[in-house]
C-alpha positions in Angstrom: -6.1 -12.9 14.6 -4.5 -13.7 10.9 -6.0 -16.0 8.9 -3.4 -15.4 6.0 -2.1 -18.8 6.0 -5.8 -20.3 5.6 -6.6 -17.9 2.3 -3.0 -18.0 0.9 -3.7 -22.0 0.9 -7.0 -21.2 -0.9 -5.7 -18.3 -3.2 -2.6 -19.3 -4.2 -2.6 -23.4 -4.7 -6.0 -23.6 -6.4 -7.1 -22.7 -9.7 -10.4 -22.1 -8.9 -9.7 -18.9 -6.5 -6.6 -17.6 -8.3 -8.4 -17.3 -11.7 -10.0 -13.8 -12.4 -12.2 -12.3 -15.3 -11.5 -8.9 -15.2 -11.7 -5.9 -18.4 -8.4 -3.9 -17.9 -8.5 -2.3 -20.9 -11.9 -0.3 -20.4 -11.4 3.2 -21.3 -11.7 5.7 -18.5 -15.3 7.6 -18.7 -14.8 10.3 -16.9 -11.6 12.2 -18.4 -8.7 11.4 -20.9 -6.4 9.3 -18.7 -2.9 9.3 -19.3 -1.8 5.3 -19.6 1.9 5.6 -18.3 2.4 2.0 -17.7 0.1 -0.5 -19.8 0.8 -3.8 -21.4 2.7 -2.1 -24.5 5.5 -2.1 -22.1 6.3 -5.6 -23.2 6.4 -8.8 -21.0 9.0 -7.0 -19.0 7.7 -4.1 -18.0 6.4 -4.0 -14.2 3.0 -3.2 -15.4 2.5 -6.0 -17.8 -0.2 -8.3 -17.5 -0.1 -12.5 -18.2 -3.8 -13.5 -19.6 -4.6 -17.3 -19.4 -4.6 -19.3 -22.5 -7.8 -21.7 -22.6 -6.1 -24.8 -21.1 -5.4 -22.7 -17.9 -9.8 -22.0 -17.3 -11.2 -23.9 -15.1 -14.0 -26.0 -16.6 -16.8 -24.2 -14.5 -15.7 -21.2 -15.4 -15.7 -21.7 -19.1 -18.6 -23.2 -19.0 -21.0 -19.9 -18.8 -24.2 -20.8 -20.6 -24.3 -24.1 -18.0 -26.8 -23.8 -16.0 -26.2 -24.3 -12.0 -26.4 -27.8 -10.7 -29.4 -28.4 -7.9 -26.5 -29.4 -5.6 -22.6 -28.9 -5.7 -20.0 -30.9 -5.2 -20.4 -31.2 -1.7 -24.1 -32.1 -2.0 -24.6 -29.1 -0.2 -27.9 -27.7 -1.4 -27.6 -24.5 -3.8 -29.8 -21.9 -3.2 -32.4 -21.5 -5.6 -31.3 -18.5 -7.1 -27.7 -19.1 -6.9 -24.9 -20.6 -8.6 -24.8 -18.0 -11.1 -22.3 -17.9 -14.3 -20.3 -15.3 -15.5 -22.8 -14.1 -18.4 -25.6 -13.4 -15.7 -24.5 -9.5 -14.9 -27.6 -8.1 -13.5 -28.8 -4.6 -11.9 -27.7 -5.9 -8.4 -24.4 -5.6 -9.1 -22.2 -3.5 -6.8 -19.3 -2.7 -9.4 -18.8 -2.6 -12.9 -19.8 -6.4 -14.3 -16.5 -7.1 -16.5 -18.4 -9.5 -18.8 -17.9 -7.4 -22.0 -15.8 -8.3 -24.8 -12.6 -7.1 -23.5 -13.1 -9.5 -20.3 -10.3 -11.8 -20.0 -9.1 -14.5 -17.6 -5.9 -13.9 -15.6 -4.2 -15.9 -13.0 -3.5 -13.8 -10.0 -0.8 -16.1 -9.0 1.2 -15.1 -12.5 -0.1 -11.5 -12.1 0.9 -10.4 -8.1 0.4 -7.2 -6.9 3.8 -5.3 -6.7 5.4 -1.7 -7.1 5.0 -0.9 -10.4 6.6 2.9 -10.2 3.0 4.3 -11.2 2.4 7.3 -9.5 2.4 11.5 -10.3 -0.8 13.6 -11.6 -2.6 10.6 -12.8 -2.7 8.7 -9.5 -3.5 11.7 -7.3 -6.5 12.4 -10.0 -7.8 8.8 -9.5 -7.7 9.2 -5.6 -9.0 12.7 -5.2 -12.2 11.6 -7.2 -12.5 8.3 -5.0 -13.0 10.7 -2.0 -14.3 13.7 -3.4 -17.1 12.6 -5.8 -18.1 9.5 -4.7 -18.5 10.0 -0.3 -21.0 11.8 1.3 -19.2 14.7 2.1 -16.1 16.6 2.2 -12.9 14.6 3.3 -12.5 17.5 6.1 -15.8 17.5 7.8 -16.2 13.3 7.8 -15.9 13.3 12.0 -18.8 15.4 12.0 -20.5 13.3 9.7 -23.3 10.2 10.6 -22.5 6.7 11.0 -23.0 5.5 7.8 -21.3 8.0 6.0 -18.5 7.6 8.3 -18.3 3.8 7.3 -18.2 4.6 3.4 -15.5 6.8 3.9 -13.6 4.6 6.0 -14.4 1.9 3.6 -12.8 4.0 0.5 -9.7 5.0 3.2 -8.8 1.6 4.0 -8.7 0.6 0.4 -6.4 3.5 -0.2 -3.9 2.8 2.9 -4.1 -0.9 2.3 -2.8 -0.1 -1.0 -0.2 2.0 -0.4 1.2 -0.9 2.0 1.4 -3.1 -1.1 3.7 0.3 -2.5 5.5 0.3 0.7 6.0 -2.9 1.3 8.4 -4.0 -2.1 9.3 0.0 -3.3 12.9 0.1 -0.9 16.1 -0.9 -1.7 16.4 -3.9 -3.3 13.0 -4.2 -3.8 12.1 -4.8 0.0 10.4 -2.3 2.5 10.2 1.3 2.3 10.5 2.2 5.9 10.6 6.3 4.9 7.2 5.9 2.8 5.7 4.0 5.0 6.4 6.3 8.1 5.2 9.7 5.9 2.1 8.0 4.3 1.1 5.7 6.8 2.5 5.7 10.4 2.3 9.3 10.8 -1.1 9.0 9.9 -3.0 6.7 12.6 -6.4 6.8 11.0 -5.2 5.6 8.2 -3.5 2.1 9.9 -7.1 2.1 11.6 -8.9 1.8 8.9 -7.1 -0.8 7.3 -8.2 -2.6 10.4 -11.8 -1.7 10.1 -11.8 -3.2 6.3 -10.3 -6.3 7.9 -13.3 -6.6 10.9 -15.7 -5.9 8.4 -14.3 -8.6 6.0 -14.1 -11.4 8.7 -17.7 -10.7 9.9 -19.0 -10.9 6.3 -17.0 -14.2 6.3 -19.6 -15.4 9.1 -22.6 -14.7 6.9 -21.1 -15.8 3.5 -20.5 -19.4 3.9 -23.5 -20.6 2.8 -23.8 -18.3 0.1 -19.8 -18.6 -1.3 -20.7 -22.6 -1.3 -23.6 -22.5 -3.0 -21.4 -22.3 -6.4 -20.3 -24.9 -8.4 -16.3 -24.6 -8.0 -15.4 -28.0 -9.8 -12.1 -27.3 -11.6 -12.0 -30.9 -13.0 -9.3 -32.2 -10.9 -11.0 -34.0 -8.3 -8.0 -33.9 -6.2 -7.7 -29.7 -6.4 -11.6 -30.0 -5.7 -11.5 -32.3 -2.8 -8.5 -29.8 -1.8 -10.8 -26.9 -2.6 -13.3 -28.2 -0.4 -11.3 -28.9 2.9 -9.6 -25.2 2.7 -12.7 -23.5 2.6 -14.2 -25.2 5.5 -11.1 -24.8 7.3 -11.2 -21.1 6.6 -15.2 -20.8 7.8 -14.1 -22.8 10.7 -11.3 -20.5 11.9 -11.5 -19.2 15.3 -10.0 -16.0 14.3 -13.5 -15.8 11.7 -15.9 -17.1 14.0 -14.8 -14.5 16.9 -15.4 -11.1 14.6 -18.9 -12.3 14.1 -20.9 -9.3 14.9 -17.3 -7.1 14.9 -19.3 -4.9 12.6 -23.0 -3.2 13.2 -24.6 -4.2 10.0 -27.8 -3.3 11.8 -26.6 0.0 11.9 -26.7 -0.3 8.3 -29.6 -2.1 7.2 -31.7 -0.2 9.4 -31.3 3.3 7.1 -33.9 3.3 4.5 -32.9 3.2 0.8 -29.2 3.4 2.2 -28.4 0.1 0.8 -29.2 1.6 -2.6 -27.2 4.7 -2.2 -24.3 2.4 -1.0 -24.8 0.4 -4.3 -24.9 3.3 -6.2 -21.7 4.6 -5.0 -19.5 1.8 -5.0 -20.4 1.2 -9.0 -19.4 4.8 -9.5 -16.0 4.0 -7.5 -15.7 0.9 -9.7 -15.8 3.4 -12.8 -13.2 5.6 -11.7 -10.6 3.0 -11.3 -11.0 2.2 -15.1 -9.2 5.6 -15.5 -6.0 4.3 -13.5 -3.1 4.3 -16.1 -1.4 0.9 -14.9 -3.0 -2.6 -16.2 -1.7 -4.2 -13.2 -2.4 -1.9 -10.7 -5.8 -1.5 -12.1 -6.5 -5.1 -12.1 -5.8 -5.3 -8.2 -8.1 -2.5 -7.6 -10.8 -3.8 -9.3 -10.4 -6.9 -7.4 -10.3 -5.5 -4.2 -13.1 -3.2 -4.7 -15.1 -6.2 -6.1 -14.3 -7.9 -3.1 -15.1 -5.1 -0.5 -18.4 -4.9 -3.1 -19.5 -8.4 -2.3 -19.1 -8.0 1.2 -21.6 -5.0 1.3 -23.8 -7.1 -1.2 -23.9 -9.7 1.7 -24.3 -7.5 4.3 -27.5 -5.6 2.8 -28.8 -8.7 1.3 -28.6 -11.2 4.2 -29.0 -14.9 3.6 -30.8 -14.8 0.3 -28.1 -13.4 -1.1 -26.3 -14.9 -4.6 -23.0 -14.2 -6.0 -21.4 -14.8 -9.3 -17.8 -16.6 -9.7 -16.1 -13.5 -9.7 -17.5 -12.4 -6.6 -16.7 -15.3 -4.5 -13.2 -15.2 -6.0 -13.0 -11.6 -5.2 -14.0 -12.0 -1.9 -11.7 -14.6 -0.6 -8.7 -13.0 -2.5 -9.6 -9.2 -0.7 -9.7 -11.1 2.6 -6.1 -12.4 1.9 -4.9 -8.7 0.7 -6.2 -7.2 4.1 -4.7 -10.1 6.3 -1.4 -9.6 4.7 -1.8 -5.7 5.2 -2.3 -6.1 8.7 0.9 -7.9 9.3 2.7 -6.1 7.2 1.9 -3.0 9.0 2.7 -4.9 11.8 6.4 -5.8 10.5 7.3 -2.4 8.9 6.0 -0.5 12.2 8.3 -3.0 14.0 11.3 -2.2 12.0 10.6 1.8 12.0 10.7 1.6 15.5 13.8 -0.2 15.5 15.2 2.1 13.2 13.9 5.5 14.7 15.5 4.3 18.5 19.2 3.6 17.3 21.3 6.2 18.3 21.7 8.9 16.1 25.9 9.3 15.2 27.7 11.8 17.1 26.5 15.7 15.5 30.4 16.2 14.8 31.3 18.3 11.7 33.3 17.0 8.8 36.9 18.1 9.3 38.0 21.3 7.0 40.0 19.9 3.7 43.7 20.3 4.3 45.0 23.3 2.4 47.9 22.9 0.3 51.5 23.7 0.7 51.2 27.3 -0.9 48.1 28.4 0.7 49.5 27.6 3.8 52.7 29.5 3.4 50.6 32.8 2.2 48.4 31.8 5.5 51.5 31.5 7.8 53.5 34.6 6.5 50.6 37.0 6.4 49.6 36.1 10.0 53.5 35.9 11.3 53.8 39.4 9.8 50.5 41.0 11.3 52.0 39.0 14.7 55.5 40.7 14.4 53.5 44.6 13.8 51.5 43.5 16.7 54.5 42.5 18.8 56.7 45.8 18.2 53.8 47.8 18.6 53.5 46.7 22.1 57.3 46.8 22.2 57.4 50.4 21.6 54.6 51.3 23.5 56.3 49.7 26.8 59.7 51.0 25.8 58.1 54.7 26.3 57.3 53.4 30.2 59.8 50.8 30.8 62.6 49.7 28.5 63.7 46.7 30.3 60.3 45.2 30.7 59.0 46.0 26.7 62.0 44.0 25.6 61.0 40.9 27.8 57.4 41.4 27.2 58.0 42.2 23.3 60.3 39.0 23.0 57.5 36.7 24.7 54.8 38.5 22.4 57.1 37.4 19.4 58.1 33.9 19.9 54.1 33.1 20.9 52.8 34.7 17.3 55.8 32.5 15.5 54.8 29.4 17.1 51.3 30.1 16.8 51.6 30.5 13.3 54.1 27.6 12.6 51.5 25.4 14.7 48.5 26.1 12.9 50.3 25.7 9.3 52.0 22.2 10.1 48.3 21.0 11.3 46.8 21.6 8.1 49.2 20.2 5.9 49.4 17.2 8.3 53.1 17.5 9.1 52.3 18.0 12.7 
């Protein structure tokens, strides 16, 4: 159940779905954030963001003041309120609307999600705020809460776990998998892996309801060949058996039946997007905003139904987020296989390292000291036995002395490597 390839063909090979508008320099509203990783690091910095120039922006995204057409490029009817442009942010937003003077276009293909090294107290503070200030209750008693509260928590947890997967995927040796990080942050916590699958199924179920809503937008980029390519690929994506089989996998009716729950979810999800502005890594912030907008758009469609309208940025975020979780699920399977293979490998024999050889001088001191002690003990035995039986005493004493001397010489030669 991996529509990853279908998503990748859209998000990586089409200008429209890889162009995302975002304000990644918006200040944190909650505390003085430490910007540990930012654009000031230069073009070689792990967190550097490459912005689009004007020629790279699709025509349908540049024409922000243009009203939507009555029909789109495929001849499909545009819903009456649909085809919203960038500047039409309204009270129905499920994330902070990045349309202020600081918003820029970026090419997601040129700014891929990757390990940047961003961590520490600043990152931990963001995650704690996402859990403790935006969930309906404490994390400790989440299992005892009602269905709608658990759903919200699992969306946050799945977002967190998928982010960890992307870090573990490329933070190991030679930018390869980091199996230790994967083991201690994810594999040891099955509920975190389940929450990745939960978000993935939630998105797949949403796709069954999003077809007409997504296709209502004018997504012409000014290139007839690419426009035709996008049209075919979107039809392929929505027609995937993996997508259609997941219809109804998420019980949205249980949520929409709760009075005022949609507005509560919306307000909390908007607050989540505000907290992400406190992330001290520009590239990390972009991909966090992309995913939160994608999940927020899915929630918007689930609560809003067929009459929902979405903006360009929301459609772009929805498809890219689906690809993100398809990739996360596939990566989890691959890393779990690698981890199991490593854990099943026979451990090396538990043999202590041999003691380092001692020097000739040390051996000499050791040998003569032990030899003298042995001689003294042997003579004592001889004296004790002489008092009772002279012949027996001499025989036993001689044997004892020979054994002691032989043992000491063997020991010295063994440690000096002359055996």
